PDB file of N, CA, C and O in Angstrom:
ATOM      1  N   MET A   1      36.261 -46.060 -39.788  1.00  0.00           N
ATOM      2  CA  MET A   1      35.796 -46.601 -38.695  1.00  0.00           C
ATOM      3  C   MET A   1      35.195 -48.211 -38.958  1.00  0.00           C
ATOM      4  O   MET A   1      35.472 -49.289 -38.432  1.00  0.00           O
ATOM      5  N   LYS A   2      34.437 -47.889 -39.811  1.00  0.00           N
ATOM      6  CA  LYS A   2      33.603 -49.127 -40.448  1.00  0.00           C
ATOM      7  C   LYS A   2      34.652 -49.969 -40.921  1.00  0.00           C
ATOM      8  O   LYS A   2      34.667 -51.148 -40.567  1.00  0.00           O
ATOM      9  N   GLU A   3      35.455 -49.550 -41.612  1.00  0.00           N
ATOM     10  CA  GLU A   3      36.624 -50.540 -42.278  1.00  0.00           C
ATOM     11  C   GLU A   3      37.494 -51.207 -41.525  1.00  0.00           C
ATOM     12  O   GLU A   3      37.821 -52.372 -41.750  1.00  0.00           O
ATOM     13  N   GLU A   4      38.008 -50.366 -40.392  1.00  0.00           N
ATOM     14  CA  GLU A   4      39.108 -51.083 -39.840  1.00  0.00           C
ATOM     15  C   GLU A   4      38.658 -51.665 -38.573  1.00  0.00           C
ATOM     16  O   GLU A   4      39.276 -52.492 -37.902  1.00  0.00           O
ATOM     17  N   ALA A   5      37.229 -51.015 -38.253  1.00  0.00           N
ATOM     18  CA  ALA A   5      36.838 -51.459 -36.956  1.00  0.00           C
ATOM     19  C   ALA A   5      35.413 -52.345 -37.292  1.00  0.00           C
ATOM     20  O   ALA A   5      34.934 -53.010 -36.373  1.00  0.00           O
ATOM     21  N   GLY A   6      34.940 -52.340 -38.243  1.00  0.00           N
ATOM     22  CA  GLY A   6      33.918 -53.025 -38.138  1.00  0.00           C
ATOM     23  C   GLY A   6      32.775 -52.141 -37.727  1.00  0.00           C
ATOM     24  O   GLY A   6      31.697 -52.715 -37.884  1.00  0.00           O
ATOM     25  N   ALA A   7      32.672 -50.881 -37.232  1.00  0.00           N
ATOM     26  CA  ALA A   7      31.989 -50.367 -36.226  1.00  0.00           C
ATOM     27  C   ALA A   7      31.236 -49.224 -36.978  1.00  0.00           C
ATOM     28  O   ALA A   7      31.818 -48.817 -37.983  1.00  0.00           O
ATOM     29  N   GLU A   8      30.161 -48.691 -36.699  1.00  0.00           N
ATOM     30  CA  GLU A   8      29.493 -47.808 -37.339  1.00  0.00           C
ATOM     31  C   GLU A   8      28.902 -46.727 -35.666  1.00  0.00           C
ATOM     32  O   GLU A   8      28.805 -47.259 -34.560  1.00  0.00           O
ATOM     33  N   ALA A   9      28.677 -45.606 -35.861  1.00  0.00           N
ATOM     34  CA  ALA A   9      28.174 -44.852 -34.767  1.00  0.00           C
ATOM     35  C   ALA A   9      26.833 -43.847 -35.348  1.00  0.00           C
ATOM     36  O   ALA A   9      26.668 -43.360 -36.466  1.00  0.00           O
ATOM     37  N   THR A  10      26.064 -43.770 -34.242  1.00  0.00           N
ATOM     38  CA  THR A  10      25.089 -42.688 -34.610  1.00  0.00           C
ATOM     39  C   THR A  10      25.322 -41.387 -33.713  1.00  0.00           C
ATOM     40  O   THR A  10      24.559 -40.444 -33.922  1.00  0.00           O
ATOM     41  N   ARG A  11      26.179 -41.267 -32.860  1.00  0.00           N
ATOM     42  CA  ARG A  11      26.316 -40.295 -32.506  1.00  0.00           C
ATOM     43  C   ARG A  11      27.934 -39.875 -32.317  1.00  0.00           C
ATOM     44  O   ARG A  11      28.685 -40.647 -31.722  1.00  0.00           O
ATOM     45  N   TRP A  12      28.445 -38.534 -32.892  1.00  0.00           N
ATOM     46  CA  TRP A  12      29.736 -38.058 -32.816  1.00  0.00           C
ATOM     47  C   TRP A  12      29.996 -36.926 -32.238  1.00  0.00           C
ATOM     48  O   TRP A  12      29.282 -35.951 -32.474  1.00  0.00           O
ATOM     49  N   GLN A  13      31.174 -36.840 -31.287  1.00  0.00           N
ATOM     50  CA  GLN A  13      31.195 -35.793 -30.782  1.00  0.00           C
ATOM     51  C   GLN A  13      32.829 -35.085 -30.948  1.00  0.00           C
ATOM     52  O   GLN A  13      33.730 -35.924 -30.970  1.00  0.00           O
ATOM     53  N   HIS A  14      33.168 -33.910 -31.040  1.00  0.00           N
ATOM     54  CA  HIS A  14      34.049 -33.370 -31.631  1.00  0.00           C
ATOM     55  C   HIS A  14      34.823 -32.946 -30.320  1.00  0.00           C
ATOM     56  O   HIS A  14      34.509 -32.038 -29.551  1.00  0.00           O
ATOM     57  N   LEU A  15      35.962 -33.847 -30.229  1.00  0.00           N
ATOM     58  CA  LEU A  15      36.496 -33.410 -28.932  1.00  0.00           C
ATOM     59  C   LEU A  15      37.833 -32.409 -29.130  1.00  0.00           C
ATOM     60  O   LEU A  15      38.562 -32.421 -28.138  1.00  0.00           O
ATOM     61  N   GLY A  16      38.186 -31.741 -29.978  1.00  0.00           N
ATOM     62  CA  GLY A  16      38.922 -30.982 -30.435  1.00  0.00           C
ATOM     63  C   GLY A  16      39.938 -31.123 -31.584  1.00  0.00           C
ATOM     64  O   GLY A  16      39.919 -32.136 -32.284  1.00  0.00           O
ATOM     65  N   THR A  17      40.770 -30.194 -31.782  1.00  0.00           N
ATOM     66  CA  THR A  17      41.899 -30.217 -33.291  1.00  0.00           C
ATOM     67  C   THR A  17      43.129 -29.902 -32.601  1.00  0.00           C
ATOM     68  O   THR A  17      42.996 -29.072 -31.701  1.00  0.00           O
ATOM     69  N   TYR A  18      43.896 -30.200 -32.727  1.00  0.00           N
ATOM     70  CA  TYR A  18      45.301 -30.217 -31.733  1.00  0.00           C
ATOM     71  C   TYR A  18      46.653 -30.418 -33.199  1.00  0.00           C
ATOM     72  O   TYR A  18      46.578 -31.063 -34.244  1.00  0.00           O
ATOM     73  N   ALA A  19      47.609 -29.677 -32.720  1.00  0.00           N
ATOM     74  CA  ALA A  19      48.798 -29.923 -33.425  1.00  0.00           C
ATOM     75  C   ALA A  19      49.265 -31.417 -33.387  1.00  0.00           C
ATOM     76  O   ALA A  19      49.098 -32.044 -32.341  1.00  0.00           O
ATOM     77  N   SER A  20      49.921 -32.102 -34.624  1.00  0.00           N
ATOM     78  CA  SER A  20      50.109 -33.190 -34.039  1.00  0.00           C
ATOM     79  C   SER A  20      51.576 -33.563 -33.586  1.00  0.00           C
ATOM     80  O   SER A  20      51.791 -34.542 -32.870  1.00  0.00           O
ATOM     81  N   THR A  21      52.475 -32.807 -34.001  1.00  0.00           N
ATOM     82  CA  THR A  21      53.771 -32.200 -33.301  1.00  0.00           C
ATOM     83  C   THR A  21      54.008 -31.079 -33.579  1.00  0.00           C
ATOM     84  O   THR A  21      53.638 -30.496 -34.598  1.00  0.00           O
ATOM     85  N   LEU A  22      54.831 -30.528 -32.459  1.00  0.00           N
ATOM     86  CA  LEU A  22      55.364 -29.066 -32.318  1.00  0.00           C
ATOM     87  C   LEU A  22      56.074 -29.023 -33.881  1.00  0.00           C
ATOM     88  O   LEU A  22      56.703 -29.848 -34.543  1.00  0.00           O
ATOM     89  N   GLY A  23      55.664 -27.728 -34.088  1.00  0.00           N
ATOM     90  CA  GLY A  23      56.491 -26.903 -35.405  1.00  0.00           C
ATOM     91  C   GLY A  23      55.461 -27.478 -36.735  1.00  0.00           C
ATOM     92  O   GLY A  23      55.755 -27.029 -37.842  1.00  0.00           O
ATOM     93  N   SER A  24      54.626 -28.161 -36.677  1.00  0.00           N
ATOM     94  CA  SER A  24      53.913 -28.703 -37.889  1.00  0.00           C
ATOM     95  C   SER A  24      52.734 -28.162 -38.020  1.00  0.00           C
ATOM     96  O   SER A  24      51.975 -27.916 -37.083  1.00  0.00           O
ATOM     97  N   ASN A  25      52.484 -27.915 -39.385  1.00  0.00           N
ATOM     98  CA  ASN A  25      51.100 -27.649 -39.777  1.00  0.00           C
ATOM     99  C   ASN A  25      49.851 -28.764 -39.580  1.00  0.00           C
ATOM    100  O   ASN A  25      48.631 -28.605 -39.607  1.00  0.00           O
ATOM    101  N   ALA A  26      50.545 -29.760 -39.406  1.00  0.00           N
ATOM    102  CA  ALA A  26      49.334 -30.969 -39.708  1.00  0.00           C
ATOM    103  C   ALA A  26      48.525 -30.920 -38.262  1.00  0.00           C
ATOM    104  O   ALA A  26      49.086 -30.451 -37.272  1.00  0.00           O
ATOM    105  N   ARG A  27      47.362 -31.361 -38.210  1.00  0.00           N
ATOM    106  CA  ARG A  27      46.449 -31.235 -36.909  1.00  0.00           C
ATOM    107  C   ARG A  27      45.756 -32.501 -36.828  1.00  0.00           C
ATOM    108  O   ARG A  27      45.333 -33.068 -37.835  1.00  0.00           O
ATOM    109  N   LEU A  28      45.622 -32.983 -35.602  1.00  0.00           N
ATOM    110  CA  LEU A  28      44.603 -33.982 -35.580  1.00  0.00           C
ATOM    111  C   LEU A  28      43.281 -33.685 -35.206  1.00  0.00           C
ATOM    112  O   LEU A  28      43.206 -32.673 -34.509  1.00  0.00           O
ATOM    113  N   SER A  29      42.126 -34.292 -35.468  1.00  0.00           N
ATOM    114  CA  SER A  29      40.964 -34.018 -35.388  1.00  0.00           C
ATOM    115  C   SER A  29      40.402 -35.083 -34.240  1.00  0.00           C
ATOM    116  O   SER A  29      40.124 -36.191 -34.700  1.00  0.00           O
ATOM    117  N   LEU A  30      40.207 -34.916 -32.888  1.00  0.00           N
ATOM    118  CA  LEU A  30      39.920 -35.879 -32.011  1.00  0.00           C
ATOM    119  C   LEU A  30      37.864 -36.097 -32.350  1.00  0.00           C
ATOM    120  O   LEU A  30      36.920 -35.309 -32.407  1.00  0.00           O
ATOM    121  N   ILE A  31      37.994 -37.300 -32.464  1.00  0.00           N
ATOM    122  CA  ILE A  31      36.246 -37.200 -32.206  1.00  0.00           C
ATOM    123  C   ILE A  31      35.702 -38.587 -31.564  1.00  0.00           C
ATOM    124  O   ILE A  31      36.064 -39.719 -31.884  1.00  0.00           O
ATOM    125  N   LEU A  32      34.875 -38.274 -30.715  1.00  0.00           N
ATOM    126  CA  LEU A  32      34.345 -39.619 -29.972  1.00  0.00           C
ATOM    127  C   LEU A  32      33.131 -39.862 -30.207  1.00  0.00           C
ATOM    128  O   LEU A  32      32.219 -39.087 -29.920  1.00  0.00           O
ATOM    129  N   ALA A  33      32.949 -41.284 -30.912  1.00  0.00           N
ATOM    130  CA  ALA A  33      31.972 -41.885 -31.371  1.00  0.00           C
ATOM    131  C   ALA A  33      31.435 -42.768 -30.661  1.00  0.00           C
ATOM    132  O   ALA A  33      32.102 -43.673 -30.160  1.00  0.00           O
ATOM    133  N   GLN A  34      29.986 -42.639 -30.481  1.00  0.00           N
ATOM    134  CA  GLN A  34      29.271 -43.479 -29.695  1.00  0.00           C
ATOM    135  C   GLN A  34      27.820 -44.042 -30.410  1.00  0.00           C
ATOM    136  O   GLN A  34      27.284 -43.626 -31.437  1.00  0.00           O
ATOM    137  N   HIS A  35      27.382 -45.137 -29.495  1.00  0.00           N
ATOM    138  CA  HIS A  35      26.173 -45.806 -29.678  1.00  0.00           C
ATOM    139  C   HIS A  35      26.708 -46.585 -31.181  1.00  0.00           C
ATOM    140  O   HIS A  35      26.235 -46.343 -32.291  1.00  0.00           O
ATOM    141  N   LEU A  36      27.620 -47.397 -30.930  1.00  0.00           N
ATOM    142  CA  LEU A  36      28.152 -48.126 -31.741  1.00  0.00           C
ATOM    143  C   LEU A  36      27.081 -49.668 -32.609  1.00  0.00           C
ATOM    144  O   LEU A  36      26.216 -50.266 -31.969  1.00  0.00           O
ATOM    145  N   THR A  37      27.326 -49.910 -33.641  1.00  0.00           N
ATOM    146  CA  THR A  37      26.789 -51.184 -34.057  1.00  0.00           C
ATOM    147  C   THR A  37      27.927 -51.749 -34.796  1.00  0.00           C
ATOM    148  O   THR A  37      28.450 -51.291 -35.811  1.00  0.00           O
ATOM    149  N   LEU A  38      28.255 -52.882 -34.097  1.00  0.00           N
ATOM    150  CA  LEU A  38      29.540 -53.711 -34.518  1.00  0.00           C
ATOM    151  C   LEU A  38      28.943 -54.621 -35.740  1.00  0.00           C
ATOM    152  O   LEU A  38      27.801 -55.079 -35.779  1.00  0.00           O
ATOM    153  N   GLY A  39      29.810 -54.758 -36.578  1.00  0.00           N
ATOM    154  CA  GLY A  39      29.886 -55.560 -37.876  1.00  0.00           C
ATOM    155  C   GLY A  39      31.325 -56.212 -38.308  1.00  0.00           C
ATOM    156  O   GLY A  39      32.301 -56.281 -37.560  1.00  0.00           O
ATOM    157  N   PRO A  40      31.279 -56.578 -39.370  1.00  0.00           N
ATOM    158  CA  PRO A  40      32.660 -57.360 -39.505  1.00  0.00           C
ATOM    159  C   PRO A  40      33.788 -55.861 -40.016  1.00  0.00           C
ATOM    160  O   PRO A  40      33.301 -54.794 -40.388  1.00  0.00           O
ATOM    161  N   GLN A  41      34.900 -56.048 -39.944  1.00  0.00           N
ATOM    162  CA  GLN A  41      36.157 -55.266 -40.868  1.00  0.00           C
ATOM    163  C   GLN A  41      36.040 -55.485 -42.106  1.00  0.00           C
ATOM    164  O   GLN A  41      35.708 -56.539 -42.650  1.00  0.00           O
ATOM    165  N   GLU A  42      36.338 -54.394 -42.623  1.00  0.00           N
ATOM    166  CA  GLU A  42      36.369 -54.526 -44.345  1.00  0.00           C
ATOM    167  C   GLU A  42      37.873 -54.286 -44.668  1.00  0.00           C
ATOM    168  O   GLU A  42      38.009 -53.344 -45.450  1.00  0.00           O
ATOM    169  N   LEU A  43      38.873 -54.787 -44.342  1.00  0.00           N
ATOM    170  CA  LEU A  43      40.211 -54.589 -44.465  1.00  0.00           C
ATOM    171  C   LEU A  43      41.027 -54.897 -45.881  1.00  0.00           C
ATOM    172  O   LEU A  43      40.995 -55.948 -46.522  1.00  0.00           O
ATOM    173  N   ASN A  44      41.718 -53.768 -46.168  1.00  0.00           N
ATOM    174  CA  ASN A  44      42.249 -54.017 -47.479  1.00  0.00           C
ATOM    175  C   ASN A  44      43.708 -54.994 -47.441  1.00  0.00           C
ATOM    176  O   ASN A  44      44.017 -55.596 -46.412  1.00  0.00           O
ATOM    177  N   ASP A  45      44.514 -55.057 -48.653  1.00  0.00           N
ATOM    178  CA  ASP A  45      45.362 -56.065 -48.529  1.00  0.00           C
ATOM    179  C   ASP A  45      46.634 -55.502 -47.775  1.00  0.00           C
ATOM    180  O   ASP A  45      47.581 -56.222 -47.459  1.00  0.00           O
ATOM    181  N   THR A  46      46.567 -54.189 -47.526  1.00  0.00           N
ATOM    182  CA  THR A  46      48.004 -53.911 -46.742  1.00  0.00           C
ATOM    183  C   THR A  46      47.391 -53.813 -45.238  1.00  0.00           C
ATOM    184  O   THR A  46      48.152 -53.302 -44.416  1.00  0.00           O
ATOM    185  N   GLU A  47      45.906 -54.304 -44.690  1.00  0.00           N
ATOM    186  CA  GLU A  47      45.945 -54.211 -43.338  1.00  0.00           C
ATOM    187  C   GLU A  47      45.225 -55.431 -42.959  1.00  0.00           C
ATOM    188  O   GLU A  47      44.338 -55.432 -42.105  1.00  0.00           O
ATOM    189  N   GLU A  48      45.649 -56.562 -43.659  1.00  0.00           N
ATOM    190  CA  GLU A  48      44.845 -57.799 -43.215  1.00  0.00           C
ATOM    191  C   GLU A  48      45.835 -58.356 -42.228  1.00  0.00           C
ATOM    192  O   GLU A  48      45.498 -59.435 -41.741  1.00  0.00           O
ATOM    193  N   ASP A  49      46.864 -57.908 -41.869  1.00  0.00           N
ATOM    194  CA  ASP A  49      47.457 -58.151 -40.083  1.00  0.00           C
ATOM    195  C   ASP A  49      46.777 -57.202 -39.004  1.00  0.00           C
ATOM    196  O   ASP A  49      46.971 -57.412 -37.807  1.00  0.00           O
ATOM    197  N   PHE A  50      46.072 -56.276 -39.393  1.00  0.00           N
ATOM    198  CA  PHE A  50      45.288 -55.300 -38.587  1.00  0.00           C
ATOM    199  C   PHE A  50      44.521 -56.364 -37.621  1.00  0.00           C
ATOM    200  O   PHE A  50      43.691 -57.202 -37.975  1.00  0.00           O
ATOM    201  N   LYS A  51      45.123 -56.060 -36.016  1.00  0.00           N
ATOM    202  CA  LYS A  51      44.377 -56.461 -35.002  1.00  0.00           C
ATOM    203  C   LYS A  51      43.607 -55.513 -34.368  1.00  0.00           C
ATOM    204  O   LYS A  51      44.160 -54.466 -34.032  1.00  0.00           O
ATOM    205  N   LEU A  52      42.081 -55.726 -34.070  1.00  0.00           N
ATOM    206  CA  LEU A  52      41.271 -54.792 -33.297  1.00  0.00           C
ATOM    207  C   LEU A  52      41.425 -55.380 -31.998  1.00  0.00           C
ATOM    208  O   LEU A  52      41.512 -56.608 -31.983  1.00  0.00           O
ATOM    209  N   SER A  53      41.489 -54.655 -30.699  1.00  0.00           N
ATOM    210  CA  SER A  53      41.393 -54.832 -29.755  1.00  0.00           C
ATOM    211  C   SER A  53      40.340 -53.760 -28.625  1.00  0.00           C
ATOM    212  O   SER A  53      40.726 -52.643 -28.282  1.00  0.00           O
ATOM    213  N   TRP A  54      39.241 -54.250 -28.253  1.00  0.00           N
ATOM    214  CA  TRP A  54      38.354 -53.521 -27.366  1.00  0.00           C
ATOM    215  C   TRP A  54      38.683 -53.251 -26.021  1.00  0.00           C
ATOM    216  O   TRP A  54      38.990 -54.313 -25.480  1.00  0.00           O
ATOM    217  N   TRP A  55      38.765 -52.145 -25.120  1.00  0.00           N
ATOM    218  CA  TRP A  55      39.605 -52.264 -23.993  1.00  0.00           C
ATOM    219  C   TRP A  55      38.635 -51.110 -23.112  1.00  0.00           C
ATOM    220  O   TRP A  55      38.361 -50.086 -23.737  1.00  0.00           O
ATOM    221  N   PRO A  56      38.121 -51.228 -21.728  1.00  0.00           N
ATOM    222  CA  PRO A  56      37.154 -50.577 -21.117  1.00  0.00           C
ATOM    223  C   PRO A  56      38.124 -49.593 -21.045  1.00  0.00           C
ATOM    224  O   PRO A  56      39.313 -49.832 -21.253  1.00  0.00           O
ATOM    225  N   MET A  57      37.589 -48.260 -20.701  1.00  0.00           N
ATOM    226  CA  MET A  57      38.297 -46.800 -21.158  1.00  0.00           C
ATOM    227  C   MET A  57      39.197 -46.566 -19.937  1.00  0.00           C
ATOM    228  O   MET A  57      39.995 -45.633 -20.028  1.00  0.00           O
ATOM    229  N   ASN A  58      39.169 -47.448 -18.553  1.00  0.00           N
ATOM    230  CA  ASN A  58      40.123 -47.349 -17.315  1.00  0.00           C
ATOM    231  C   ASN A  58      41.345 -47.914 -17.852  1.00  0.00           C
ATOM    232  O   ASN A  58      42.437 -47.380 -17.660  1.00  0.00           O
ATOM    233  N   GLU A  59      41.182 -49.045 -18.562  1.00  0.00           N
ATOM    234  CA  GLU A  59      42.537 -49.777 -19.120  1.00  0.00           C
ATOM    235  C   GLU A  59      43.192 -49.143 -20.125  1.00  0.00           C
ATOM    236  O   GLU A  59      44.416 -49.024 -20.159  1.00  0.00           O
ATOM    237  N   ALA A  60      42.252 -48.626 -21.155  1.00  0.00           N
ATOM    238  CA  ALA A  60      43.020 -47.666 -22.171  1.00  0.00           C
ATOM    239  C   ALA A  60      43.590 -46.752 -21.823  1.00  0.00           C
ATOM    240  O   ALA A  60      44.605 -46.401 -22.424  1.00  0.00           O
ATOM    241  N   ILE A  61      43.128 -46.084 -20.756  1.00  0.00           N
ATOM    242  CA  ILE A  61      43.638 -44.775 -19.973  1.00  0.00           C
ATOM    243  C   ILE A  61      45.260 -45.053 -19.408  1.00  0.00           C
ATOM    244  O   ILE A  61      46.238 -44.314 -19.520  1.00  0.00           O
ATOM    245  N   GLN A  62      45.153 -46.328 -18.800  1.00  0.00           N
ATOM    246  CA  GLN A  62      46.285 -46.834 -18.244  1.00  0.00           C
ATOM    247  C   GLN A  62      47.521 -47.261 -19.135  1.00  0.00           C
ATOM    248  O   GLN A  62      48.715 -47.126 -18.867  1.00  0.00           O
ATOM    249  N   ALA A  63      46.861 -47.879 -20.406  1.00  0.00           N
ATOM    250  CA  ALA A  63      47.614 -48.095 -21.635  1.00  0.00           C
ATOM    251  C   ALA A  63      48.737 -46.885 -21.983  1.00  0.00           C
ATOM    252  O   ALA A  63      49.965 -46.871 -22.060  1.00  0.00           O
ATOM    253  N   ALA A  64      47.844 -46.036 -22.126  1.00  0.00           N
ATOM    254  CA  ALA A  64      48.457 -44.660 -22.581  1.00  0.00           C
ATOM    255  C   ALA A  64      49.358 -44.058 -21.703  1.00  0.00           C
ATOM    256  O   ALA A  64      50.331 -43.434 -22.125  1.00  0.00           O
ATOM    257  N   GLN A  65      49.062 -44.222 -20.258  1.00  0.00           N
ATOM    258  CA  GLN A  65      50.031 -43.582 -19.417  1.00  0.00           C
ATOM    259  C   GLN A  65      51.159 -44.421 -19.312  1.00  0.00           C
ATOM    260  O   GLN A  65      52.202 -43.898 -18.920  1.00  0.00           O
ATOM    261  N   ASP A  66      51.150 -45.777 -19.621  1.00  0.00           N
ATOM    262  CA  ASP A  66      52.519 -46.899 -19.606  1.00  0.00           C
ATOM    263  C   ASP A  66      52.735 -46.555 -20.661  1.00  0.00           C
ATOM    264  O   ASP A  66      53.537 -47.451 -20.924  1.00  0.00           O
ATOM    265  N   GLY A  67      52.686 -45.820 -21.784  1.00  0.00           N
ATOM    266  CA  GLY A  67      53.605 -45.861 -23.234  1.00  0.00           C
ATOM    267  C   GLY A  67      52.979 -46.976 -23.947  1.00  0.00           C
ATOM    268  O   GLY A  67      53.540 -47.277 -25.000  1.00  0.00           O
ATOM    269  N   ARG A  68      51.721 -47.809 -23.549  1.00  0.00           N
ATOM    270  CA  ARG A  68      51.586 -48.906 -24.798  1.00  0.00           C
ATOM    271  C   ARG A  68      50.804 -48.509 -25.716  1.00  0.00           C
ATOM    272  O   ARG A  68      50.486 -49.399 -26.504  1.00  0.00           O
ATOM    273  N   LEU A  69      50.245 -47.196 -25.967  1.00  0.00           N
ATOM    274  CA  LEU A  69      49.341 -46.933 -27.186  1.00  0.00           C
ATOM    275  C   LEU A  69      50.244 -46.247 -28.264  1.00  0.00           C
ATOM    276  O   LEU A  69      50.847 -45.241 -27.891  1.00  0.00           O
ATOM    277  N   HIS A  70      50.363 -46.544 -29.177  1.00  0.00           N
ATOM    278  CA  HIS A  70      51.309 -46.144 -30.356  1.00  0.00           C
ATOM    279  C   HIS A  70      50.632 -45.412 -31.258  1.00  0.00           C
ATOM    280  O   HIS A  70      51.089 -45.337 -32.399  1.00  0.00           O
ATOM    281  N   LEU A  71      49.568 -44.821 -30.960  1.00  0.00           N
ATOM    282  CA  LEU A  71      48.695 -44.014 -31.996  1.00  0.00           C
ATOM    283  C   LEU A  71      49.251 -42.390 -31.634  1.00  0.00           C
ATOM    284  O   LEU A  71      49.703 -42.110 -30.524  1.00  0.00           O
ATOM    285  N   PRO A  72      49.182 -41.787 -32.311  1.00  0.00           N
ATOM    286  CA  PRO A  72      49.855 -40.290 -32.278  1.00  0.00           C
ATOM    287  C   PRO A  72      48.581 -39.592 -31.438  1.00  0.00           C
ATOM    288  O   PRO A  72      48.865 -38.780 -30.558  1.00  0.00           O
ATOM    289  N   GLY A  73      47.378 -39.863 -31.672  1.00  0.00           N
ATOM    290  CA  GLY A  73      46.344 -39.086 -30.703  1.00  0.00           C
ATOM    291  C   GLY A  73      45.552 -39.570 -29.621  1.00  0.00           C
ATOM    292  O   GLY A  73      44.696 -39.008 -28.938  1.00  0.00           O
ATOM    293  N   GLY A  74      46.142 -41.049 -29.602  1.00  0.00           N
ATOM    294  CA  GLY A  74      45.353 -41.773 -28.345  1.00  0.00           C
ATOM    295  C   GLY A  74      45.401 -41.092 -27.160  1.00  0.00           C
ATOM    296  O   GLY A  74      44.428 -40.689 -26.523  1.00  0.00           O
ATOM    297  N   PRO A  75      46.561 -40.973 -26.880  1.00  0.00           N
ATOM    298  CA  PRO A  75      46.831 -40.480 -25.083  1.00  0.00           C
ATOM    299  C   PRO A  75      46.195 -39.263 -25.205  1.00  0.00           C
ATOM    300  O   PRO A  75      45.386 -39.086 -24.295  1.00  0.00           O
ATOM    301  N   LEU A  76      46.268 -38.357 -26.002  1.00  0.00           N
ATOM    302  CA  LEU A  76      45.286 -37.024 -25.743  1.00  0.00           C
ATOM    303  C   LEU A  76      43.649 -37.521 -25.837  1.00  0.00           C
ATOM    304  O   LEU A  76      42.800 -37.408 -24.952  1.00  0.00           O
ATOM    305  N   ALA A  77      43.507 -38.047 -27.057  1.00  0.00           N
ATOM    306  CA  ALA A  77      41.938 -38.259 -26.916  1.00  0.00           C
ATOM    307  C   ALA A  77      41.492 -38.960 -25.718  1.00  0.00           C
ATOM    308  O   ALA A  77      40.517 -38.565 -25.080  1.00  0.00           O
ATOM    309  N   LEU A  78      42.264 -40.126 -25.348  1.00  0.00           N
ATOM    310  CA  LEU A  78      41.343 -40.858 -24.159  1.00  0.00           C
ATOM    311  C   LEU A  78      40.888 -40.053 -22.980  1.00  0.00           C
ATOM    312  O   LEU A  78      39.709 -40.019 -22.629  1.00  0.00           O
ATOM    313  N   PRO A  79      41.824 -39.426 -22.398  1.00  0.00           N
ATOM    314  CA  PRO A  79      41.243 -38.654 -21.261  1.00  0.00           C
ATOM    315  C   PRO A  79      40.086 -37.415 -21.637  1.00  0.00           C
ATOM    316  O   PRO A  79      39.128 -37.269 -20.878  1.00  0.00           O
ATOM    317  N   LEU A  80      40.233 -36.586 -22.788  1.00  0.00           N
ATOM    318  CA  LEU A  80      39.041 -35.981 -23.259  1.00  0.00           C
ATOM    319  C   LEU A  80      37.766 -36.696 -23.479  1.00  0.00           C
ATOM    320  O   LEU A  80      36.748 -36.050 -23.229  1.00  0.00           O
ATOM    321  N   ALA A  81      37.616 -38.059 -23.951  1.00  0.00           N
ATOM    322  CA  ALA A  81      36.809 -38.584 -23.944  1.00  0.00           C
ATOM    323  C   ALA A  81      36.003 -39.245 -22.849  1.00  0.00           C
ATOM    324  O   ALA A  81      34.786 -39.426 -22.857  1.00  0.00           O
ATOM    325  N   ASP A  82      36.793 -39.549 -21.987  1.00  0.00           N
ATOM    326  CA  ASP A  82      36.350 -39.922 -20.088  1.00  0.00           C
ATOM    327  C   ASP A  82      35.766 -38.997 -19.963  1.00  0.00           C
ATOM    328  O   ASP A  82      34.564 -39.224 -19.820  1.00  0.00           O
ATOM    329  N   ARG A  83      36.184 -37.438 -19.933  1.00  0.00           N
ATOM    330  CA  ARG A  83      35.645 -36.488 -19.440  1.00  0.00           C
ATOM    331  C   ARG A  83      34.036 -36.405 -19.802  1.00  0.00           C
ATOM    332  O   ARG A  83      33.138 -36.050 -19.038  1.00  0.00           O
ATOM    333  N   THR A  84      33.934 -36.769 -20.985  1.00  0.00           N
ATOM    334  CA  THR A  84      32.604 -37.008 -21.624  1.00  0.00           C
ATOM    335  C   THR A  84      31.623 -37.382 -20.607  1.00  0.00           C
ATOM    336  O   THR A  84      30.725 -36.799 -19.999  1.00  0.00           O
ATOM    337  N   GLN A  85      32.225 -38.826 -20.646  1.00  0.00           N
ATOM    338  CA  GLN A  85      31.249 -39.855 -19.854  1.00  0.00           C
ATOM    339  C   GLN A  85      30.881 -39.458 -18.591  1.00  0.00           C
ATOM    340  O   GLN A  85      31.655 -39.285 -17.649  1.00  0.00           O
ATOM    341  N   PRO A  86      29.445 -39.286 -18.584  1.00  0.00           N
ATOM    342  CA  PRO A  86      28.587 -39.274 -17.268  1.00  0.00           C
ATOM    343  C   PRO A  86      29.037 -40.475 -16.376  1.00  0.00           C
ATOM    344  O   PRO A  86      28.934 -41.527 -17.006  1.00  0.00           O
ATOM    345  N   LYS A  87      29.517 -40.649 -15.068  1.00  0.00           N
ATOM    346  CA  LYS A  87      29.986 -41.245 -14.178  1.00  0.00           C
ATOM    347  C   LYS A  87      28.882 -42.217 -13.764  1.00  0.00           C
ATOM    348  O   LYS A  87      27.774 -41.870 -13.355  1.00  0.00           O
ATOM    349  N   GLY A  88      29.359 -43.625 -13.935  1.00  0.00           N
ATOM    350  CA  GLY A  88      28.055 -44.664 -13.747  1.00  0.00           C
ATOM    351  C   GLY A  88      27.212 -44.999 -14.890  1.00  0.00           C
ATOM    352  O   GLY A  88      26.285 -45.797 -14.744  1.00  0.00           O
ATOM    353  N   VAL A  89      27.460 -44.452 -16.018  1.00  0.00           N
ATOM    354  CA  VAL A  89      27.185 -44.716 -17.176  1.00  0.00           C
ATOM    355  C   VAL A  89      27.887 -45.636 -18.025  1.00  0.00           C
ATOM    356  O   VAL A  89      29.019 -45.262 -18.333  1.00  0.00           O
ATOM    357  N   PRO A  90      27.426 -46.992 -18.588  1.00  0.00           N
ATOM    358  CA  PRO A  90      28.286 -47.625 -19.402  1.00  0.00           C
ATOM    359  C   PRO A  90      28.759 -47.273 -20.339  1.00  0.00           C
ATOM    360  O   PRO A  90      28.072 -46.408 -20.883  1.00  0.00           O
ATOM    361  N   GLU A  91      29.815 -47.559 -20.951  1.00  0.00           N
ATOM    362  CA  GLU A  91      30.643 -47.221 -22.322  1.00  0.00           C
ATOM    363  C   GLU A  91      30.045 -47.588 -23.346  1.00  0.00           C
ATOM    364  O   GLU A  91      29.788 -48.790 -23.405  1.00  0.00           O
ATOM    365  N   CYS A  92      29.582 -46.640 -24.588  1.00  0.00           N
ATOM    366  CA  CYS A  92      29.056 -47.417 -25.618  1.00  0.00           C
ATOM    367  C   CYS A  92      30.135 -47.159 -26.820  1.00  0.00           C
ATOM    368  O   CYS A  92      29.983 -47.705 -27.913  1.00  0.00           O
TER     369      CYS A  92
END
């Protein structure tokens, strides 16, 4: 997370481990990182075109519902993470 997003977290919450695809032994561990400190990205040569975007939770969930998220765990991780947020508390 620090390398690609330039972010460090002081709180981590495991959201679950799930099959990445049917019939595969590969698993995705979904983790919610909170209480972030932002710094510079540390991209390597193969990641130099990497574009970072920060979205409010409701916009990210809408993007997943619209099929605009192309990360395998994103559409599953977002609603799980959203359930852990107390309503009325700013996202961190």
